[in-house]
TORZAKE-235861 format. One line per field, with one value per residue: residue number from 1; x, y, z of N, C-alpha, C in turn. Coordinates in steps of 0.2 Angstrom, whole numbers. Example, Ala and Ser with C-alpha at 12.3 -4.5 7.8 and 13.67 -1.06 7.14 Angstrom:
num <- [1|2]
n.xx <- [66|64]
n.yy <- [-28|-11]
n.zz <- [39|35]
ca.xx <- [62|68]
ca.yy <- [-22|-5]
ca.zz <- [39|36]
c.xx <- [66|64]
c.yy <- [-16|0]
c.zz <- [39|39]
***
This chain:
num <- [1|2|3|4|5|6|7|8|9|10|11|12|13|14|15|16|17|18|19|20|21|22|23|24|25|26|27|28|29|30|31|32|33|34|35|36|37|38|39|40|41|42|43|44|45|46|47|48|49|50|51|52|53|54|55|56|57|58|59|60|61|62|63|64|65|66|67|68|69|70|71|72|73|74|75|76|77|78|79|80|81|82|83|84|85|86|87|88|89|90|91|92|93|94|95|96|97|98|99|100|101|102|103|104|105|106|107|108|109|110|111|112|113|114|115|116|117|118|119|120|121|122|123|124|125|126|127|128|129|130|131|132|133|134|135|136|137|138|139|140|141|142|143|144|145|146|147|148|149|150|151|152|153|154|155|156|157|158|159|160|161|162|163|164|165|166|167|168|169|170|171|172|173|174|175|176|177]
n.xx <- [5|1|7|6|-1|-17|-33|-44|-56|-57|-46|-39|-34|-22|-30|-27|-8|-1|6|23|29|25|13|2|-7|-20|-29|-47|-48|-39|-24|-9|-4|4|15|16|24|28|37|38|43|43|44|37|28|32|32|34|29|29|36|27|34|47|51|57|56|41|37|36|28|24|23|24|29|25|8|3|-7|-2|2|13|18|30|37|49|60|60|49|38|21|9|2|-6|-18|-25|-41|-46|-51|-65|-83|-90|-79|-67|-52|-41|-32|-15|-11|4|6|-5|-17|-31|-40|-53|-56|-69|-79|-78|-65|-60|-71|-65|-69|-73|-75|-68|-66|-68|-65|-78|-85|-88|-90|-74|-68|-69|-67|-68|-76|-72|-83|-84|-91|-89|-76|-61|-52|-55|-50|-50|-48|-56|-54|-61|-60|-70|-66|-53|-45|-34|-17|-15|-4|-5|-18|-15|-5|-15|-24|-14|-11|-20|-25|-12|-13|-24|-20|-10|-20|-27|-16|-15|-24|-25|-29]
n.yy <- [-5|10|23|35|41|47|42|31|23|16|23|17|25|28|36|42|43|26|23|27|31|25|21|10|12|6|-2|-3|-17|-22|-21|-18|-1|9|17|28|38|46|62|64|74|85|104|107|97|86|71|55|47|33|18|1|-11|-9|0|13|30|41|52|66|77|92|108|123|141|151|153|140|137|133|121|106|96|84|75|60|68|81|88|95|91|95|112|116|127|131|137|150|144|138|132|131|136|139|128|128|118|116|108|100|104|114|114|119|112|115|113|107|107|98|99|96|88|76|75|80|87|87|98|100|112|115|114|101|86|77|69|61|64|53|46|30|17|5|-6|-7|-4|-12|-7|0|12|24|33|34|38|42|42|48|51|50|59|64|56|42|45|60|59|52|63|74|70|67|78|89|82|84|99|98|94|105|118|112|110|125|130|125|112]
n.zz <- [0|-4|6|4|-6|-11|-2|1|15|29|44|62|73|86|103|113|120|125|137|136|118|106|94|87|70|62|48|46|46|53|48|51|46|50|60|75|82|96|103|121|128|121|117|104|101|94|84|74|60|58|47|49|48|45|52|47|47|38|40|46|60|68|80|75|82|93|99|98|87|73|62|56|44|37|24|25|19|22|13|12|17|23|29|44|49|62|67|78|93|99|95|81|73|59|55|42|30|22|8|1|-15|-15|-16|-4|10|22|39|53|67|83|92|101|107|99|86|71|54|37|23|6|-8|-13|-1|1|10|13|22|39|57|71|88|92|93|105|101|88|82|82|90|105|111|104|89|75|57|45|25|16|0|-10|-7|5|11|18|26|28|33|44|52|52|62|73|74|78|90|98|96|106|118|119|123|133|144|142|149|160|164]
ca.xx <- [-2|6|4|7|-7|-23|-33|-52|-55|-56|-42|-38|-28|-22|-34|-19|-4|-1|15|27|28|23|6|1|-12|-22|-34|-53|-49|-34|-18|-6|0|8|16|16|32|30|42|33|45|45|40|34|24|35|30|34|25|34|34|26|36|53|54|59|52|40|33|36|26|27|19|27|25|21|2|1|-9|1|6|16|18|34|40|57|67|58|48|28|14|3|0|-13|-17|-30|-47|-48|-58|-74|-88|-89|-74|-66|-45|-37|-28|-16|-10|7|1|-6|-26|-33|-46|-55|-61|-73|-80|-79|-58|-58|-73|-62|-77|-73|-75|-62|-71|-66|-65|-85|-86|-93|-86|-70|-67|-71|-64|-73|-74|-73|-87|-82|-97|-89|-71|-55|-51|-60|-48|-44|-52|-58|-52|-66|-57|-74|-65|-47|-40|-26|-16|-14|2|-10|-24|-14|-4|-19|-26|-12|-8|-26|-23|-6|-19|-30|-16|-10|-25|-27|-10|-10|-30|-20|-31]
ca.yy <- [2|17|27|44|41|47|35|30|19|20|20|18|28|28|42|46|37|24|24|27|35|22|18|7|13|-1|0|-6|-23|-23|-23|-10|2|13|18|34|38|54|63|67|80|89|109|110|92|83|67|54|43|28|11|-2|-16|-6|7|19|38|42|58|68|82|98|113|130|147|152|153|132|137|131|114|106|89|83|70|58|71|89|90|99|87|99|117|114|132|130|143|151|138|137|129|131|138|132|128|127|112|119|102|100|106|121|112|120|109|116|107|110|101|100|96|92|81|72|74|85|85|90|98|104|118|116|113|93|82|72|64|64|60|52|41|24|15|-2|-12|-7|-6|-18|-6|5|16|27|37|32|43|38|44|47|50|49|67|63|52|39|49|65|59|51|69|77|68|68|89|89|79|88|104|97|95|112|120|111|115|133|133|121|106]
ca.zz <- [-1|-5|12|1|-11|-10|-1|2|18|37|50|65|76|94|104|117|119|130|143|130|116|101|96|81|67|57|43|48|47|60|46|52|40|50|68|78|90|98|109|124|131|116|119|100|100|88|83|68|56|53|43|53|46|45|56|47|46|33|40|53|63|74|81|76|83|102|100|96|81|68|63|49|42|32|23|26|16|21|10|16|15|25|35|49|51|68|69|85|99|99|92|71|68|54|51|36|28|14|7|-5|-20|-15|-11|3|12|28|46|57|72|90|91|110|107|94|80|66|47|31|18|-1|-8|-12|5|-1|15|9|27|47|63|76|91|91|98|107|98|80|84|84|96|108|114|98|85|66|52|38|21|10|-5|-11|-6|8|10|24|31|29|37|53|54|52|68|78|76|82|96|99|100|112|124|121|126|139|147|144|153|168|166]
c.xx <- [3|2|4|2|-12|-26|-42|-55|-54|-50|-40|-34|-30|-27|-28|-14|-2|4|19|27|26|17|4|-6|-15|-27|-42|-52|-43|-27|-17|-2|2|10|19|20|31|35|41|35|48|40|36|31|25|31|33|29|29|31|33|30|46|56|55|53|50|37|37|33|28|22|24|24|23|14|0|-4|-9|5|10|18|22|38|48|62|65|55|41|25|8|5|-3|-13|-24|-34|-44|-52|-64|-78|-89|-84|-70|-58|-46|-32|-26|-11|-1|5|-3|-15|-27|-40|-48|-58|-61|-74|-78|-70|-59|-63|-70|-67|-76|-73|-70|-68|-68|-68|-71|-88|-92|-87|-81|-69|-69|-68|-70|-72|-76|-78|-85|-85|-93|-83|-67|-51|-52|-58|-47|-52|-53|-60|-56|-62|-63|-69|-59|-44|-35|-28|-16|-9|-1|-14|-22|-8|-8|-22|-23|-9|-16|-25|-17|-11|-22|-26|-14|-14|-26|-23|-11|-17|-30|-24|-28]
c.yy <- [7|22|32|46|45|40|36|25|22|18|22|20|29|36|45|39|33|26|22|31|32|20|14|12|9|3|-4|-14|-28|-22|-16|-8|8|14|25|34|47|55|68|75|86|96|110|102|87|76|63|49|37|21|6|-7|-15|-2|13|26|38|48|62|77|88|105|118|137|148|152|144|134|134|125|111|99|88|74|65|65|76|92|92|94|89|103|116|121|134|136|144|147|141|135|133|135|134|132|127|123|115|109|105|102|111|121|114|117|116|111|110|106|103|95|91|85|74|69|80|82|89|92|101|111|122|115|106|89|78|67|67|60|59|44|36|23|7|-9|-13|-7|-10|-16|2|11|22|29|31|35|39|46|43|47|52|55|68|57|49|44|54|64|58|58|72|77|68|77|88|88|84|97|106|97|101|116|118|111|121|135|129|116|102]
c.zz <- [-2|-1|9|-3|-8|-8|2|6|24|41|58|70|84|97|106|118|126|135|137|125|107|101|88|77|59|53|48|49|50|55|47|45|42|57|69|83|91|103|113|127|128|117|110|95|93|89|76|66|54|49|47|54|48|49|54|45|38|33|46|54|67|74|79|78|93|102|100|89|74|68|55|49|35|30|26|24|17|19|14|12|15|29|40|49|56|70|76|89|98|95|82|70|66|56|44|33|24|15|3|-11|-24|-15|-6|5|20|33|49|62|78|91|98|111|104|87|75|59|42|24|12|-3|-11|-8|4|6|12|16|34|51|67|80|91|95|99|102|90|78|85|90|98|110|111|95|78|61|46|30|16|4|-4|-13|0|7|16|28|31|34|47|58|56|61|76|79|78|89|100|102|105|120|127|125|132|145|147|148|161|169|160]
***
């Protein structure tokens, strides 16, 4: 599977890192597609997306800037995969996701509840992140990222979910919670 090609399907991702810093990402049927490695003590919310078999770095993400509203994902050679600029916190505040190649998508939803949608330039829903139900998932502790149309790659979807997770943790830290 080419994890850099546009993909349609469901990814199962961790909602929280277990004790330690490595978490698996699978397809809905349980096949591994990547591993996430967090740098837990980093002020820049750094993480890497690894090949699950070889352990090699496929992509790396991080927060940039003091306000914590800009997140970047690059491939192993440093080439841009996306720039996520978060809107101000609050219901209905859209964020922008600038993909490599110039395409811009929007995200909207309740980030802290781990529910949001990604829409294209015509406001068509192309992906959504939802909490897994223990009844529907092989991994009830995680998130399901449903890529409805092949716009995002597996690596970009994983990076978007992890950037969202880092933003929530940064907001909680700054709020003292």
